[in-house]
Structure formats: structure tokens, C-alpha cells
C-alpha positions as CSV (number, residue, x, y, z in Angstrom):
1,M,-23.7,-1.4,4.8
2,A,-20.6,-2.3,2.8
3,K,-17.4,-3.3,4.9
4,I,-14.9,-0.9,5.0
5,I,-11.0,-1.6,6.1
6,F,-9.4,0.7,7.9
7,I,-5.4,0.2,7.9
8,N,-3.7,2.6,10.1
9,L,0.0,3.3,9.5
10,P,2.5,5.2,11.9
11,V,4.5,7.6,9.7
12,K,7.4,10.2,10.4
13,N,6.3,12.8,7.7
14,L,2.6,13.1,6.9
15,E,3.0,15.4,3.9
16,R,5.9,13.3,2.4
17,S,3.9,10.2,2.8
18,L,0.9,11.7,1.3
19,Q,2.6,12.6,-1.8
20,L,4.0,9.1,-2.3
21,Y,0.4,7.4,-1.9
22,T,-1.3,9.8,-3.9
23,Q,1.3,9.0,-6.5
24,M,0.0,5.4,-6.4
25,G,-3.2,6.5,-7.5
26,V,-5.3,6.6,-4.3
27,T,-8.0,9.3,-3.2
28,I,-7.7,11.5,-0.4
29,N,-10.6,11.5,1.9
30,P,-11.1,14.5,3.8
31,A,-13.5,13.6,6.3
32,F,-11.2,11.5,7.9
33,T,-8.1,13.9,7.0
34,D,-6.6,16.5,9.5
35,N,-3.3,17.9,11.0
36,H,-2.3,14.5,12.5
37,Q,-3.8,11.8,9.9
38,K,-4.4,11.8,6.3
39,C,-6.9,9.3,5.1
40,V,-6.5,8.0,1.5
41,M,-8.8,5.5,-0.3
42,W,-8.1,2.5,-2.6
43,G,-11.3,2.1,-4.2
44,E,-14.5,2.0,-2.0
45,H,-13.7,-0.1,0.8
46,I,-10.0,0.0,1.9
47,Y,-9.1,3.4,3.6
48,V,-5.4,3.8,4.7
49,M,-4.9,6.2,7.6
50,L,-1.5,7.8,7.4
51,Q,-1.0,8.7,11.1
52,S,1.8,10.8,12.6
53,H,3.8,8.9,15.1
54,E,2.1,10.4,18.0
55,M,-1.6,10.2,17.2
56,F,-0.7,6.3,16.3
57,Q,1.0,6.1,19.6
58,S,-1.8,7.8,21.6
59,H,-3.8,4.4,20.7
60,I,-1.4,1.7,22.0
61,K,0.9,1.2,24.8
62,K,3.7,-0.7,22.6
63,E,6.3,0.9,21.2
64,I,6.2,1.4,17.2
65,P,8.9,-0.6,15.3
66,D,11.4,0.5,13.0
67,M,9.6,-1.0,9.8
68,H,12.8,-1.0,8.0
69,Q,14.3,-3.4,10.5
70,F,11.4,-5.4,11.2
71,Q,8.5,-7.0,9.0
72,T,5.3,-7.2,10.8
73,A,2.6,-7.1,7.8
74,S,2.4,-6.5,4.3
75,Y,-0.5,-5.2,2.3
76,T,-1.5,-6.5,-1.3
77,L,-3.7,-4.4,-3.7
78,P,-5.0,-6.2,-6.6
79,M,-4.5,-4.6,-10.2
80,D,-6.9,-4.6,-13.2
81,S,-3.8,-5.1,-15.6
82,L,-0.3,-5.8,-15.9
83,E,0.2,-2.1,-17.3
84,Q,-1.5,-0.7,-14.6
85,M,0.6,-2.7,-12.0
86,N,3.8,-1.5,-13.7
87,E,2.3,2.0,-14.2
88,T,1.7,2.4,-10.3
89,M,5.0,1.1,-9.5
90,E,6.8,3.3,-11.6
91,K,4.9,6.4,-10.1
92,A,5.5,5.2,-6.6
93,L,9.3,4.6,-7.5
94,R,9.5,8.1,-9.1
95,A,8.0,9.5,-5.6
96,G,10.7,7.9,-3.8
97,G,9.5,4.4,-2.7
98,K,11.6,1.6,-3.1
99,E,11.4,-1.8,-4.9
100,P,13.1,-4.2,-2.1
101,V,12.7,-7.3,-4.6
102,P,12.6,-8.1,-8.5
103,M,9.0,-8.4,-9.7
104,I,7.7,-11.9,-8.9
105,D,6.5,-13.7,-12.1
106,E,4.3,-16.8,-11.6
107,G,3.1,-16.7,-15.3
108,F,-0.5,-16.3,-14.1
109,M,0.1,-13.9,-11.5
110,Q,2.8,-10.9,-11.2
111,I,3.9,-9.2,-8.0
112,R,5.8,-6.1,-7.5
113,V,6.6,-4.8,-4.0
114,L,7.0,-1.4,-2.8
115,E,8.3,0.0,0.2
116,D,7.3,3.3,1.7
117,F,9.5,5.9,3.7
118,D,8.5,4.4,6.7
119,G,9.4,0.6,5.6
120,H,5.5,-0.4,5.2
121,T,5.3,-3.0,2.5
122,W,2.7,-3.0,-0.4
123,S,2.6,-5.8,-3.0
124,F,0.6,-5.0,-6.1
125,I,-0.7,-8.0,-7.7
126,Y,-2.0,-8.8,-11.1
127,L,-3.6,-12.1,-11.4
128,D,-4.8,-13.3,-14.8
129,M,-7.6,-15.6,-14.1
130,N,-7.8,-17.2,-17.8
131,K,-4.1,-18.3,-17.2
132,F,-5.0,-19.4,-13.6
133,E,-8.0,-21.4,-14.9
134,R,-5.8,-23.2,-17.7
135,M,-3.3,-24.0,-15.4
136,K,-5.4,-25.4,-13.0
137,E,-7.1,-27.8,-15.8
138,R,-3.6,-29.4,-16.5
């Protein structure tokens, strides 16, 4: 059986967050979706569980930090092309996401960072393996 990663994120407004994430190109998984959480899939093996604060809090004893004030983790999603990365980012920005820093361009790798409504940070990365291999040969 393939390994699946579940990323559980507390969000203040499930429907608003779901709209942003669907603009990023995720697929809704109805099996894990209900009134308290929305399951979206980034490919076959990455499931993002958008959970109401009440549901998220029911599984932990710690407070939920304000992710606009604190950075705890960031998540990086690979892209097949620079065009796909830019297209995905532009759709997310039109849906209300924020780009807190300009695109990072390392020549062989480009990264764009998205912050969702609740301050969760996602990086979209395009890695050109041909450029990377040529760079290593130098």
C-alpha cells in the first residue's frame, strides 16, 4: 500500500479556504469531507485536511497559534513546469491568497510562496533537473 501524508490545518472559514485550495488545483476527497473538515488532495499521496478550529482543537491540548504572527511549518509542493507553478500561483492569488515574498530564482530552481487566509505557508517549487545536473558538473 502506498504511503499517504495527511496534513491537518486549522482554518477559520472552511468554505472560503476550500475555494482557495480548489483554485490551486487540488481535488476534493468526499470520503473524508464533512461539515467540520474538507479533505483536498494534492496528487495521490498528499491529503490536506482543512479542519474547523473546533475540530482541530478537539485532538490537541495546546492552543492554536495565529499563523499570521508565527511560522511553525511550511509545505512545499512540486510543479512539473515553471508555467504550471506560475499559473497555480496566479489562480491562488486571484482567489485571495497572498504572496509574502517575491519569487526566489536560483537558476535551476524557482520557488513562489503562498500564504492562505489563515497564514499557512505553501511553497510551489519548480526544479529543472537538467540545469541542476549541469550546475553540479562545474
